[in-house]
N, C-alpha and C positions, 0 to 999 in steps of 0.2 A: 430506814425505808429512802429509796430512792426514786425517783423521777425518769421515765421514760422517754427520749424521743425518736416514736415512729417514723418509720421512711416518708416522707411525704411527697405525693406525685409531683413531677413537673410540670411546672406552671400553676399549682394549688397554692394559693398565700400562705404563709403563716397564720395559726389560728392562736388567738390570745385572748384571757378570759379577762374582764372590767367587771373589776368588783365596782357597783354606783356607792357607796359610802351611803353617808347619813343622810335620807332622804329631806330632811328638811332644808337642807344645806346647799352646796352650791356642785357636788359633787353629781347628781345623774345630769344637770347641765351641761357639765363641762365633760362626761364620759362621752355623751351621745354626741358633742360638737366634734371634738377630737376623735372620735372613732369612723364619725359620718367624713369628716377632712381627710382620713388617712387610709379610707376604705380598699384605695386600689393597692395598697401595700401590705396592709394586711387585715385577716378575716378578723375583725374584735367582736366576740360572744358577750356582752352585755349578762351580767346576772344582777338581776332584781324585780321586782314589780312589774310585767310586761304590760299592763292595763296604763298605770301610773306613766311608764318609762314612756309608753304608746302617747298618752297623752301631750307630755310633755315637748315631745317629738314636734307634735303636730304643731303646738305654739314657738318654737325656736324656731320650722323651717317646715313649712308642708311637703317638699323633697323630701323628707326623709322618710326612708319607708323601714318598716320596724316587723319581724313576724317574729312569733312567740311561739316558745317551745316548753312544754314539762320537761323537770327533770326527770322524773319516770320514765317520757318518748326518751330523753337522750342515752339513760340507761342501757333500755332496752335497745336502742337500734344505732347508737353512737350519733354525730352529729352530721347533718347534711349538710353538703358542700353550697351553701348559699354565695351566688354570684356576687358583685359590688355594689350590685344597682338596689342592696339591702341589709339592715345591720339584722343578725340573732339575737333576739333576746333568750335567754333561759330565765324561766319563770319564776322568782321565790317572793309569791305574796307579802305584802307586808298586811299588819294585823288592826291596821288605824289609819284614820284619813290625814293626809298631808297637807299641814299648815305650814307653809313655806317661810324659814326662819323662828320657825315654834318646836322644840324638842319632845318626844312623846315616848317615853318610856317601851310602848306598848310595841312600839316598831322594835325593838334592841334588839330579841332573838332574829326576827328575820332579816336585819343588817348581819348578823354573826353569820346565819344560814348563808349567806351568799361567799363570807369566805372560805366555809365547807363544804362548799360546792365546787369553789373553785379549786379548793387542796384537791380535791376526790378526783378534778378532772384533767390533772395533769396529771397524777397519779398511773390515772385510767388512758393515761394518752393521747386525751381529747385537746388541750393545750399544750404548747408549749412554753407557755411562763404566764404569771398573773401581774395585773397591772392594778392598782389600788386609789379609788378614789378615796377623799378622807373622810374619817367617820369620830361619830362623839363619845369617846369613851364612857363617859357619865352616862349616855343614852341605856348602854349595855349593862353597866353597874346595877344603872336605876331596875332596869330589868331582871336582874335575880342573880346574872352572869359575872362572878369575877372576871375582868377586863383588862389589861395593863395596858394593851396597844395591840397595833397589827405585829409586830416584830416580836415581841414574847407567845403570841398566839400560833403564831405561824412555825415560831421553833416549837412549842409544845406539841402542837401537831403533826409535825414530822419525826419526832423524836431527835433534834438537834441539842445536843449538848449547849454549843454556843454561837453564837452568830455576832456580827458586829455591822453595826451604821453607818452608812457610807451614802455621801449625799455627792453629785458632779454636775458639772454642767458646761458648758461654753462661756468662757469670759466674753463680757462685751467690751467691742472695740470702737474707737472714732471713726468717721466714716472713711471711707477709702484704705484706712490702717489693715493690714493685717493678722488677723484671729490669731489669738495666741492658741497655746495646746489646750483640752481639756481639762478642769481643777477637779479633781476627787478628794476631798477630805474625808477618811475614816477617824472613827471616835474612840478611843481604848473605855472609856464610861461614858455612860448617854445623861439617862435623866435621875440625876444624883444631883443632891446639896453641894455647895462647894466645900465644905468642910468635911466632907465623907470623901472625896476622892480624893486623897493619897490615901489614904487606908484602903481601899481599893482596890492599887496600882500593887501588883505583884510580877518578879522576873517572870515564872511560869506563867503568869494571864496572859501580861504582855507578850510573852513569846508566840502563844496561842492564837492570839490575835495577827501578829504579824504574820503567821502562819497559814489564816485564811486570806488574808487580803492576798497575800503572793500567791495563792491556789488559786483562789478565783478572780485575780485580774489574768494569771494564764489561760484556764479554764473556760470564762465564760466573757472575757475581752481580748480574748487572742492576743494578749500582750508573752514575746516570747521569756523575757527576762524583765520582770518589773522593778522600777526601782524606786522603794519605799524611804521617803524622808520622815523622820520622829522628831516631835518636837520636845523640848523639855517641857515641865511642869511649873517650875517657877522661873522669876524672872528672870535676865540673862541666862537661862539654864543651868539655875544656879549657883551663879557665880563661882567657880570650885569648891562649894559645899558653905562659902559666904549666906546664901539666898537660901540654903536648904540644902537638903542631902539626897532627897528620890533620885534625883538626876544620877549620881555616884553607885546611889547602892542597888538601884531597881531599873532605871531606864536604860542607864551604858551598858550595863551585865545583859540584857533582854535583847539587845541589839546585837552583840557582840556573839552571842551564843545562837542569833539568827544567821548571823554573817558565819559562822561555823558551818551552818546546815544549808549552807552556799543558796541565802538569798541576800538580796542587793539592800539591805536596808544600813541605815546611814542617821547620826545624829547622835546626842541628841543635840538640837537645833532652838535657840532661843526665839520662841513663838511670834517675838516682837518684828525681829528681821526673816524671819522663813518666810514668809509669803509676799517675795520680789520674782521678776522676771531671772536675777540668774541662778536661784535656786528651783523655781518652779517648771523652767524650761529642760530641767535636768531629771523633771522626777516624773513618774506615773501615780502616784498618791501620795499624802503628806497624811501621817498619822497624829492627830491631835490627842491629847491628853481627858480633856471634857470637853462638852457641848459646847458653850460660850467661847472655846478657846479658838474651837476653827470654822465655826460655822457663821460666824458674823462675816469672817474677811468671804466663804464663799457665797453666802447669798447677797453682798454687796455688787460681788462681782458679777452673778449670776439671776438676781432675781427674776422669779416670772419664765422664765427656762431652768429653772433648777429640778433633778429628779433624788428622789430618796431612793437607795438600792440597799437590800439586807444579802451581806456575804454572807458566804458559812451554808444555806441551806440548798438542801437538795434539789431544789429547784430556783428558778430564775422569778424575781419580785421587784419590782419598782412600783414610785409612788409619785407622786405629786411633792414641792416643797414645800407645799401649804395647810392651813387647817379646812374646817368643815364653812367659816366666810357666810354665818346666819344672817350676819348682816346686811349682806350683800345679798339672800338669797330673798330676804324678806322685802326687798324694795322690786322684785321681781325677774322675771327673765329678759338677759339680754347684756347684764351689768360685770358677768363674772368672764376672767381670761381663760379661753383653754391650753393657753400655750406649753404650760407647765405639764399638765397631762400628754397633750403633743410628743413632747420631749420622753416624759417617763414610757409614751408605746415607740415611740421610734426608738429609745434605750433597750427596751428588750427585748425589740427586734435584733439589733444588733448584737445582745446578748445569748438569743438563742440561735443564732447562726454561729458566733462564734463557739459556741458548747457544741453544737451538729458536728461542725469540721474538727474540734479536738477527741468526738466522743470515738 
């Protein structure tokens, strides 16, 4: 199942779907703020409860204008081309009143329905990409729906056998210093206990991950010949087998096979020395073996402006690099920083443009 990028008329802004996430968290606020801030660049269509979003928008800034559409109206007639003076909301009504900072399982299915509508919209050609605000997995599970996360749900709904989680961002630099190149870190395994990581790695599995990274960096980022640096699993990349054999038995053979397929992958490198300019300046992506091997470095370098990207899907999906922040939502509007959501929207725009050029 693949998404189709329909022809865009000259002068018409790209259309992105923004799912507003857990209503009791900061998702609605950062979605509205970021969509409004970038309204000249993108037609960000918010998916969520229209009345709740209109009330939230009015409290944030009375200048934010919201126009609501029913999902059925869009199915029947398509999306109207609103100008940048307003935000479009496809109404996905909630089932219970929202109390900021307080989860309510009664709203779990409505949150999931926004994702379903976003997927439907990409497949129908309404949207060029999906940008997701954070949701609370427990709310959906408590509503009686088994749910392990955005990534897994999108993969299942699009019939995608394997996806890869990648976080990306622009590292911070001292005032006046030139910006370093963007940092991209993909993960061979994601949310696993550390004791299970080694068993989850295989030559074939790593090969598929490297293939997905290479293909999406070409197709969705416009990088003609991606350079992928692969981290080892063990300290000192195993030190020739003295500190573990995963590098010898699994990781190095997977890299060699990828090279034979024409992919510019190299390694395995010791993770404690890999994340330095002499390596990163010559790379388009680092492949880490597990979650906390790669993401602490990226979040330290880019936090607040990092973007979560799902590779391997037949559609473009980006997200923020943080959670629902229920504690901030409980304090009221104005506490949340929407910079990561702005970056997620901007990244989706760039990826959509690259995908269109590659089509």
